[in-house]
N, C-alpha and C positions, 0 to 999 in steps of 0.2 A: 432384877432391873439392871440394865447395863449403863455404866457411867463413863462417859468420854470426857477427857480433859485436854485442853491445849493451852499453851502459854502465848500471850500477846507479846510481840517483840518490843513494842514501844513502851508499854506501861509495865511490862514484866509481871502482869497480873494473870492469875489462873482463871480460865473461863470453863465452866462445866456444862455439859449437855447431857441430860439424863433421858433415858427412854426405857420402856419395858422391853424385855428380851423377846421381841417379836421380829419378824422380818422388817427391816428398816423402811420407813416411809420415804417417798421421794424427797419430801421437805427436809427430813432429818439427814438424809444422805447428802443433799446439796449443801446443807448448813455445815456438815462436817468437812466437806471438800473445801468450802470457803475458808474455814479455819486453817486447814492443812496447807492451803496454797497462799495464805496471806504473805505479803512481801515482808521480808525482814530488813530492818534498817541497820546496815553493817557500818560500824565506825572503824575505819581502818587505822592502822598504826601510822606514826609519823617518824620521819628521819630527824636526826639532830642537825644534819647538814642543811644549810639554807642561806639565801641571800635576798635582800629586799632594799629598795631605794624609793625615794619620792622627792619631788621638787615643789616648792611653794613660792609664791611671789607676794611681797608686801612692801608697799611704800618705797619702790625702787630697789628693793633688796631681793635677791634670789636665794632662798633658803634650801640647802641640800641636806638630806638625811640618808645615811647609808648604814645598813646593819647586816652582819653576816654571823653565822654560827657554825661550829664544828662539834664533834662529839666530846663529851666530858662526863665524868661520874656525877658531878654536881653543877650548880650554876656558877660560872666563872665569867663575870660581867666586867668589861672594860669600856669606859665612856670617854669620849673627847668632845666637849661641848664648847661652842663659841662663848667668849667672855660675857656677852650680853645676856645669855640664857643660863648661866651657871647657877643663878639663884633658884632656878626651877629644876635643877639636875636630879634631885632626890625624887621628885614626882615622875620623871622619866624612868629612873632606875626601878622604881616600884612597879610601874606599868609593864616594863619589859620583863621583870621577874615573874609577874603574875601571868603574862600571856605566853611566855616561852618556857618557863619552868626549869629547864635543864640545858646544859651545853656551854661550850666556851664561846662567848658572844662578844663581838667587837661592834661598838656603836659610835658613829661620828655624826655630829651636827655642826655645820659650818655655813658661813654667809658669804655669798658672792655679791659684791656691791655693783650696782649698775653704773655704767659710764656717765650717766647724767648727773650722778652725785658730785662729779668734779674731782679734781686732784687735791692733794693735801695743800692747804693754804700756806703762804709765806707770811711770817710775822714781820710785816714791813717796819713797824716802829722799832722793833728789837734789832732788826738788821741795820737800820739807819743809825741806831745808837752804837752798835758795834763799829760801824764805819767811822763815826766821829771819834770814838775812843781810840781806835787804832791810829788815826791821823794825829790826834793830840799826843799820843804816846810817842810817836815817831819824832815829833817836833821837840818834845821835852827831853828825849834821850839822844837827839841828833842822829837818828837812824837813817840809813840809806834805803829809801823806798823805790829806787829806780827799777827794781825787779818786778814791781807791781804797778804797771802803768795803764794797761788796757782794762776795759770794763769786764771782759771775760775773766781776767786774772782776779779782779776784785770779787766777782761773783763766786769763784771757786773757793776763795778764802772765807767769805762771809756766810755762805750757805752751809758751811761745815761747823759753824759755831753752835753751841748748845741752844736747842729749842728754836732754831731759825725756821724749821719746818715743823709745824705742830697743829693739831686740832684742839681748839679750846672748848668746843661744846661737849657736854656730857650727855650721852644717849641713855634714855630710860626705857625699860621694858613695860609696855602697856598690856592690859588684859586682852585687848583686841588682837594685838600682834601675837601674844602667846597662844591664843586660841587657834590662830592660823598655823603656828609652829607645831602645836600638839596634834592637830589634825594630820599634819605631814608625818609626824612620828607614828601615829596610828596606822597610816597608810603603808609606811615602810614595813612595820611589824606584820601587818596583814599580808603583804606580799611575801615576806619571809615564811609565814605560816603556810601559805599556798604552795610555796616551793617545797617545804617540808612534807606536805601532804602528797605531792607528786612523787617525791623520793620515797615516801613511805609506801605508796602503791606499788612502786617497782620492787621494793624490798619484800612486800607481802607476796607478790607473785613469785619471787625467787624462793622465799621460804616454803610456799605451798608446793612448788616444784620439788624442792629437796625432801620435804617430809613425805610426799607421794613416792619419791624414789626409795626412801627408806622403807616405807610400807610394802612396796613391791618386792624389795630385796628380802624383807622379813618373811613374806609369803613364799618366796622361792626356796627358803631353807627347809620347809616341811618335807618335801620328797626325800631329801638327803637325810633328814632326821630319822625317818622311818627305816630307810636302808641301813643307817648306821646301827640302829638297835638290833636288827637282824644279823648284821655282819659281826657285831660283838658276840652275840649268842653263838653263832656258828663257829667263830674263832675259838671261843672257850671250849666248846664241845670237841672241836677238832684236836685241840692241844691235849685234852684229857684222854681222848681215844688213843693217843700215841704213847700213853703211859702203860706199859705192859705189866701185868700182875698187880695192878693197883685198883682196889675196889673203892667206890665212893657212893654216898647216899644221894640218890637222884633228887629226892625231895629237898634235901639241904642245898644241893647245887642250885635248884630252881630259886630257893630263897636268897642265896647269895647273889645270883645273877640279877634278880629283881632289885636287890639293894644296890648293887653296882650300877645298874642301868638308871635307877632313880637319881643317883648322884650326878649323872650326866644329863638328866632331863632338863630341858630349857622351856618348858611350858609356862612356868611362872614368869620367867624373864620376857618371853614373847607377849604375854598378857599385859605386863606392866609397861613394856615399851609401846604397845598399841594404845594403852590408856594415855601415856605421856604424849604421844603423837596427836591424839584427839584433843587433849587439853591444850597443847601448843596452838592448834588451829583455832580453838574456841577463844583463847586468850588474844589472838591477833584481832578478833572481831570485837573486842571490848574497847577499841579506840586507843588513843595515844596514852602515854604514861605507863606502858606495859613492858618497856625495854628490859628492866632488871628482872622482872618476873619471867620473861621469855628466856633470859640467860640462865636462870635457875632450872627451868624445865629442860633446857638443852643439856645441862650438867647431869640431870637425872637420866635423860636418854642415853648419855654417854656411859653411865654406870651399867645400865642394862645391856648395852651393846658389848661392853668389855666383859661382863660376866658370861654373856652368850659365847664370846670368843674363847674364854678360858675353858668352857665346857665342850667346845667343838673340837673333838679330836679326829676330825676328818677334813681333808684338804679342801674339798669343795665348799664346805660350810665356812671354813676359815677365810676363804677367798671372798665369800659373800660378806662376812663380818668386816673385812678390810674395806670393801666398797661402802658399807654403811658408815664406817668411821670417816671416810673421805667426804661423804655427803654431810655428815654432822659437823665436821670441821668447818666446812663452808658456811653453815648456819651460824656457828659460834663466831666466826670472823665478822659477819655482817650484823649480828644481833647487838654488837657493841655500839652500833650507830643508830639504834632504835631509841626513841624518846621514852 
């Protein structure tokens, strides 16, 4: 009996299709093709760079929310919140930390008052009292007040007195207003996440291009690797033939040549590098939060490329290794910006 199995991309469950080992029926063949051609839901990586903003209106106030993020090893959150909303700042910080996870994040929440709210009121009673006290003081001390005669001169003096201009009302935050504000915060964060996804898509394309280039370069080593082995063999035999009057054991020579060539063999390095490249591509499809893991995989790729270079005693192979290092270095630079 033949057992076919395939994995569902959404549920990650294994589905088995069993059939006797006979020529496949049309139904079984179609069923197998449906499994094989099922669409995979790819969750792409996200960048840590992003920007989002939103604006909300409530009771004559225009509420502005701005948030931006840059790359960072951990969450580094800085918030600047209008005094009226500072009592709910912890709630905002917790929400941002949950949604954005990592990065150097700057958050600003401020209020733009509508012109209809009017100017700061003048404390008329207090200003009048200042005026009376100044006049009484000038009479009591026999001061010359000839320098302050016009109304404009008096206004310049009186409006500079403490608390001449002030708002006496105390504004309180209501649940209704906070609901509007928090919706604006959510919208700004969502816009930043969308920005991160767009940047992540560009990074994923860049990474795919680079690992494809490394794979192509790795494959181009093979012809030179075969030539190198034969050249080493011929060079050793040629050098031995120049030794006049020296006998050597041909079998022992073959053993030593095999040992020497095996030390220069890069088959294992090529296999491991191929596996790392495949794992890097699979990790990119696991969604956001893979930045550090991609960095570790890139380090392992670098080790295999370096080992390949150290065993490549042929100019053409070393040139290819240099090109692979250049491609990998570009990956390492950009992977620091992956969430």
